N, C-alpha and C positions, 0 to 999 in steps of 0.2 A: 462102147470104148473102156478101154480101161480105165479102173475108178481113181489111179494116182495121176493119167492123161485128163480125166474129165474135171480132177479135181484143180489141175493147174491152167487148163483154160479158164475155168472160173476164177481162178485168182487172176491171170492176166487181165482179164477184163475187170475185175476190181481195182487192180494197178494202175488202169486207165491206159492201159498197153494192149488195147485191144483193135488197132488198128486192121484191117482185114488185110494188108499184104504181111504183116507181121506174123498171124494167125496162118496163113497159107504157107509161109516160110517154114514156119514151126511144125505144125500140124500135119500139114500134108504132106508137104517136101522132104521133112526130116524124120516126123514119128509113120508116115504112111497111110494117114488116115483118109478118105475120100471123102469130096468136096459134097456129096450128099450128107454123111452123117455131120459135119461140122454143122452144114445149113440148117438140118433138123434140129439141133442142140439149139440153134440160136431164135430158129422158127418157133421155136418150145417157148425159149425166156420170151420172144415178143407176144406171141398171143398169150401168155401168162401174166404180159404186164411186168415183167422182171426187167427185161432188157428194152432198150429204143437202139435203135440203129441211126447214127448221126451222120448228117451228109458235111463233110467239111468245107464245101464252097458255100454253104449257104454259114448264114450268123448264126455263131454256136451259141453265143450267148442267150438266144432265143430257144436254145433247146430242139431246134428244127430235126425230126426225123426223118427219113425219107419215107415213100408213101406204101411201096411195095417191096418186098424182100426178094422179087424176082428183078431186081434192079441191081441189087449188089453182083459187085463184077469178083467172081472170087480167085483173082491173080495176084501173082508177088507184086505188080505195078501200082494196085488199088490201093493209095494212099486218102483217097476221096472219104471213105466211109469208115466207122467206127464204132463198136458195139459200147455201150454204157448200161451200168442197173441202173434204173430209174431211182432205186432206193440204197444207194451205193454203204451209208454206212450199216443198215441192216446187216448186208453181205459181209460188209469188213468184219462185224463182230463175229461169222458164223468160219469164215475162211482166216483171219488173222489170229487165231487160236494156237496155242501149244500141240494139239492133235483134232486138226481139222477134218471132217468129212466132208463129204458131198452133200448140199443142202438136198432135204428130199424132194425139192420141186424138179432134181434132174438126176434122181437116182434110177429112173427108169432107163436112161442111157448107159448104164455101167453094164459091160459085157465082159465074160473071163477074167 
């Protein structure tokens, strides 16, 4: 993924605008990234305990995450799942600065 697009994806998540439908419309439909690429980034974040994927049909106040990323419906109609940082304050400090950089945990996804 291009560095500026990856930075934008990570910022979307930090802004709590990370409903699957929003990500699909922008990053897949508009920018042309494939589902596999986005899923790899999200999976990496979950594996590293940076992200959690929330099921909005559950009680959000309890922070209930989905059990398996294979449950995510990567379509424009999926308003059920959202991606959140486990430590949003830490990532906000990294992303909402004058010259933000992709956090080192995600630099492996920068291409071209």
